[in-house]
C-alpha positions, -999 to 999 in steps of 0.1 A, spaced: -428 -75 242 -452 -90 217 -440 -65 191 -403 -75 197 -412 -112 193 -431 -104 162 -402 -85 147 -377 -113 156 -400 -138 140 -403 -118 108 -365 -114 106 -358 -151 112 -384 -160 85 -366 -137 61 -333 -154 69 -349 -187 63 -362 -176 29 -326 -165 20 -312 -197 32 -338 -217 14 -325 -202 -18 -292 -220 -9 -310 -251 2 -295 -248 37 -318 -251 67 -310 -229 97 -312 -233 134 -316 -201 156 -295 -197 187 -327 -199 208 -330 -236 199 -295 -245 210 -290 -264 243 -258 -273 261 -247 -308 252 -260 -308 217 -237 -325 192 -229 -313 156 -203 -314 129 -182 -287 113 -166 -285 78 -132 -272 68 -101 -279 47 -67 -288 62 -50 -300 30 -54 -291 -6 -91 -283 -14 -107 -314 2 -135 -306 27 -134 -327 59 -156 -329 90 -149 -324 127 -171 -330 157 -187 -301 177 -203 -300 212 -224 -270 222 -213 -256 255 -236 -226 257 -249 -194 242 -241 -159 255 -252 -124 246 -286 -108 237 -305 -99 205 -293 -63 209 -256 -69 216 -254 -100 195 -251 -137 204 -220 -159 206 -220 -197 207 -193 -214 228 -184 -248 215 -158 -276 220 -142 -291 189 -130 -327 189 -123 -357 166 -95 -370 144 -93 -338 123 -90 -316 154 -62 -338 168 -44 -333 135 -47 -295 136 -39 -293 173 -73 -277 180 -90 -247 163 -65 -231 140 -61 -197 122 -77 -202 88 -106 -222 102 -126 -190 107 -159 -193 88 -160 -231 90 -197 -239 91 -211 -258 120 -243 -279 118 -266 -294 144 -292 -320 132 -283 -310 96 -292 -273 103 -266 -245 100 -261 -227 133 -230 -206 126 -193 -203 118 -161 -208 137 -149 -173 145 -129 -167 177 -104 -188 197 -81 -180 226 -43 -181 225 -24 -201 252 -56 -219 263 -73 -252 255 -74 -250 217 -104 -272 215 -127 -244 226 -139 -215 204 -168 -191 198 -191 -194 168 -208 -164 151 -245 -173 146 -256 -176 109 -284 -152 116 -259 -124 124 -239 -132 92 -270 -131 70 -279 -97 83 -243 -84 83 -252 -60 111 -234 -26 113 -234 -29 151 -201 -45 162 -205 -78 180 -188 -76 214 -164 -104 221 -142 -109 251 -110 -88 245 -87 -118 249 -105 -139 223 -90 -134 189 -103 -139 153 -92 -173 139 -79 -158 107 -47 -143 121 -24 -118 104 -24 -111 67 -3 -135 47 22 -119 22 34 -142 -6 65 -136 -27 81 -109 -7 118 -108 2 129 -103 38 135 -66 32 101 -63 15 84 -79 45 102 -56 68 89 -26 48 54 -40 46 52 -45 84 65 -10 90 39 5 66 9 -15 78 16 -17 116 4 20 122 -29 10 105 -33 -19 130 -25 -46 104 -1 -74 112 16 -94 84 34 -127 82 53 -143 54 32 -167 34 35 -187 2 28 -178 -34 24 -193 -69 16 -228 -56 -12 -252 -67 -46 -237 -71 -81 -252 -65 -104 -255 -94 -135 -264 -74 -165 -242 -69 -169 -226 -35 -192 -244 -10 -196 -244 28 -163 -257 42 -142 -246 13 -111 -224 19 -114 -189 6 -92 -158 6 -98 -121 10 -69 -102 -6 -55 -67 -11 -32 -77 -39 -29 -106 -64 -5 -116 -90 33 -122 -87 29 -109 -51 0 -116 -29 -14 -101 3 -45 -113 21 -60 -137 46 -74 -172 42 -105 -184 60 -134 -207 53 -167 -204 35 -198 -206 58 -227 -203 33 -233 -199 -4 -263 -197 -27 -271 -204 -63 -266 -168 -73 -229 -168 -62 -233 -150 -29 -207 -161 -3 -205 -156 35 -173 -164 52 -148 -158 81 -174 -152 109 -155 -121 120 -142 -90 102 -113 -90 78 -103 -53 82 -136 -39 94 -142 -17 64 -180 -21 62 -188 -15 25 -157 -29 10 -137 -36 -21 -115 -67 -18 -105 -96 -40 -122 -129 -33 -96 -157 -40 -93 -194 -44 -71 -210 -17 -50 -242 -18 -41 -253 18 -7 -268 22 -12 -279 58 -17 -268 94 14 -258 115 12 -264 152 22 -234 174 25 -228 211 1 -198 208 -23 -212 182 -21 -235 152 -25 -219 118 -32 -230 82 -6 -223 55 -20 -220 20 -15 -204 -14 -39 -174 -21 -46 -180 -57 -64 -161 -84 -94 -138 -79 -128 -153 -85 -150 -125 -71 -154 -94 -49 -157 -91 -12 -184 -63 -8 -191 -64 30 -166 -65 58 -185 -64 90 -184 -76 126 -201 -109 118 -180 -118 88 -174 -110 51 -198 -112 22 -191 -113 -15 -202 -123 -49 -184 -148 -72 -179 -135 -107 -178 -98 -97 -146 -79 -101 -133 -55 -74 -120 -21 -84 -83 -25 -86 -52 -9 -101 -26 -28 -122 10 -22 -114 41 -33 -133 76 -31 -118 106 -36 -141 140 -38 -123 175 -41 -138 206 -47 -118 231 -30 -141 261 -43 -121 252 -79 -128 230 -77 -159 200 -92 -142 164 -82 -150 131 -90 -135 95 -79 -140 67 -82 -115 30 -77 -123 3 -73 -96 -32 -59 -91 -38 -38 -60 -72 -29 -46 -81 8 -51 -79 19 -15 -67 54 -6 -52 43 28 -36 10 18 -24 16 -18 6 37 -11 19 14 16 14 -17 -6 31 0 -36 60 9 -13 66 -26 -1 61 -42 -35 86 -20 -52 112 -24 -24 107 -62 -26 111 -64 -64 143 -43 -64 157 -62 -35 150 -96 -52 167 -84 -84 198 -69 -67 199 -99 -43 216 -80 -16 211 -54 11 232 -22 12 240 9 -7 245 20 -43 228 41 -69 193 37 -84 175 55 -112 137 52 -106 111 62 -132 74 60 -122 43 68 -142 8 70 -127 -20 74 -152 -57 80 -147 -86 105 -151 -102 132 -130 -139 135 -121 -145 151 -155 -127 122 -173 -97 144 -182 -65 124 -186 -39 128 -159 -3 115 -160 22 118 -132 56 111 -147 87 114 -126 123 102 -130 151 107 -104 184 92 -92 192 82 -57 223 73 -38 227 58 -3 253 39 16 226 16 30 189 10 27 190 22 -10 157 3 -19 138 20 9 151 54 2 145 54 -36 107 49 -34 98 78 -11 89 102 -40 66 76 -55 49 68 -22 44 104 -11 31 113 -46 6 85 -43 -5 96 -9 -12 131 -22 -31 117 -52 -52 93 -32 -60 116 -3 -62 150 -21 -89 173 -10 -99 185 -45 -115 155 -62 -117 118 -65 -94 102 -91 -97 71 -112 -62 56 -114 -57 33 -144 -22 20 -137 12 24 -121 44 16 -139 78 16 -122 112 11 -139 143 8 -117 180 6 -127 201 -3 -97 238 -6 -93 262 -12 -64 284 17 -74 284 53 -62 273 73 -93 276 107 -76 298 138 -81 306 168 -59 309 203 -73 344 216 -67 347 250 -85 332 271 -112 350 297 -133 344 320 -163 370 336 -186 355 370 -182 336 383 -151 326 415 -169 295 408 -189 267 425 -208 230 419 -206 219 391 -229 254 378 -232 260 340 -234 287 331 -209 305 297 -209 308 284 -173 335 258 -166 324 236 -138 348 212 -121 333 180 -106 348 153 -84 333 118 -86 333 94 -57 369 79 -56 376 92 -91 396 120 -108 382 154 -113 367 164 -146 350 195 -161 318 203 -179 312 235 -198 276 250 -195 265 281 -213 244 306 -193 226 337 -207 228 368 -186 192 381 -181 182 412 -200 165 425 -168 196 428 -148 191 458 -126 223 460 -105 260 462 -112 265 427 -96 248 395 -107 252 365 -84 247 330 -98 241 300 -76 253 267 -91 241 236 -72 232 200 -76 196 188 -75 205 166 -44 217 197 -25 192 216 -3 217 237 17 213 266 -7 177 269 4 187 272 40 214 298 31 189 318 11 165 319 40 193 329 63 204 356 39 169 370 37 167 372 75 202 388 78 193 415 53 160 422 71 141 410 41 103 404 45 94 372 63 88 342 40 52 342 30 29 314 40 31 285 16 8 292 -14 -21 268 -18 -25 245 -48 -56 253 -68 -61 218 -81 -47 183 -83 -33 192 -117 -11 218 -100 5 191 -79 10 168 -108 27 196 -127 50 203 -97 60 166 -95 66 163 -133 87 194 -135 106 193 -101 144 193 -101 161 160 -99 190 147 -80 210 143 -112 204 179 -123 229 207 -124 210 239 -116 222 274 -124 200 303 -111 203 339 -100 202 348 -63 203 386 -67 207 413 -93 175 409 -113 142 427 -107 110 415 -122 91 439 -144 59 430 -125 65 431 -87 31 414 -82 47 382 -95 73 382 -68 69 353 -44 94 345 -17 76 314 -5 97 282 0 77 266 -28 87 294 -51 124 290 -41 123 254 -49 108 262 -83 135 289 -90 135 320 -111 124 324 -147 161 325 -155 170 291 -141 189 267 -163 189 229 -157 213 204 -172 207 167 -165 234 141 -162 237 103 -157 251 108 -122 239 125 -90 251 161 -85 258 173 -50 273 205 -36 269 243 -41 290 270 -57 286 308 -63 299 330 -90 296 369 -92 296 389 -124 301 426 -130 273 438 -153 284 465 -178 257 490 -186 
């Protein structure tokens, strides 16, 4: 028992030394008594810090599980806010001029004047052990606030982040911004994205020191432990009453530092330090109306959250430019640049066209999102991504054609002969037209019959038919999908993959490889095609499948 008291004394003395550096005297929870009166500090408008009254109700918990301080808030400011509000988390509370803790937890559909404080001692230690709170008491920071998103972008963001346990509400963006230095009671933001679009939460500063260290919130942001988030200035527009719980509305402004700790007792960061982030630029042109927009953001380098945020940001930018929901055609070009662990330059560069009768914006980003998920979560190595650039041309027309027929003047051919193929195409609600494509008969043709498959890049039925044909002919079972040897293999696959606006001509039978060991009947190999594949790209999506048989003259 004496040893425990001694250790607690040493710990509190250390905390006092830390606080002394910030000229803030502390009061331990053991000195608190029911009925004590104090004051709290927060911002409910602009960046002006105001005070509210606090009454200590009691202290619960233990040194091992963590303490919580139950208080009642009152006074003119609390009457204006309708009680403790989302965004007040982190608001410092003082008794006899000594800091005791931060507003952290309130209860929905209950008397909004009552809440729990997180003791300042717990915040200074930033314990790894979660502080246990009653399950029906919620952090007073609320959901993440998304600024600048369209309704469709918000819908996409919610769909992406809900499986990760993150709720999102529509916030404000590009409003006034505070120029004051952070101090206890100031509003502060923790953000995942900044720039023309923002995504983060606002709370209140509990404690600062002369070196720029900041403690805030009094509860977790996303419970990431060692973390990498933007620390942002906040301008509060006001407090909105709500039947469940009032909440602050504010503009999450520019980054002024980095949040480095995200623990059960709050967040901790350093002013002037930059989090690791990835710049992203999205250029969107509505070719139907001649409207262009550019959006620039910075997104935290987080393997779980980056793909989801990029998804929603791209959808929102395209939706804002098109200014409609529905179908049409989009051409999307994305480039992701970076280096591997050996500092070798990597570039994922992909362009494709997409058509949909509805939800075009959501459908067109799937290749980008899935590519990012593979890059960020690959099992080979960690990557350092330098930037993401996305260019989108979007139109309300159906730029798509269907393959109708293919013909050749002569079906009797020789090995190595160049054969013109006349391909008839039918556009959506338009007259048929033809294109002539020259194909070279392989020198390694081994049979009397050579079968060509002509299909569009958007058609996958040929793969199903090929697998069915193999089974019907009692061909060997499709091999297990070959494994990639490195992340470079994946990048090469994406960069060279067939596109929806490609016309593809390839053999299905009649050619035998000189080296049988190279044969590979895996699905991945089928997608890649044979060495004799020819690809022609157009400014429209090609759909459908045709077949042409030649007689090979020996």
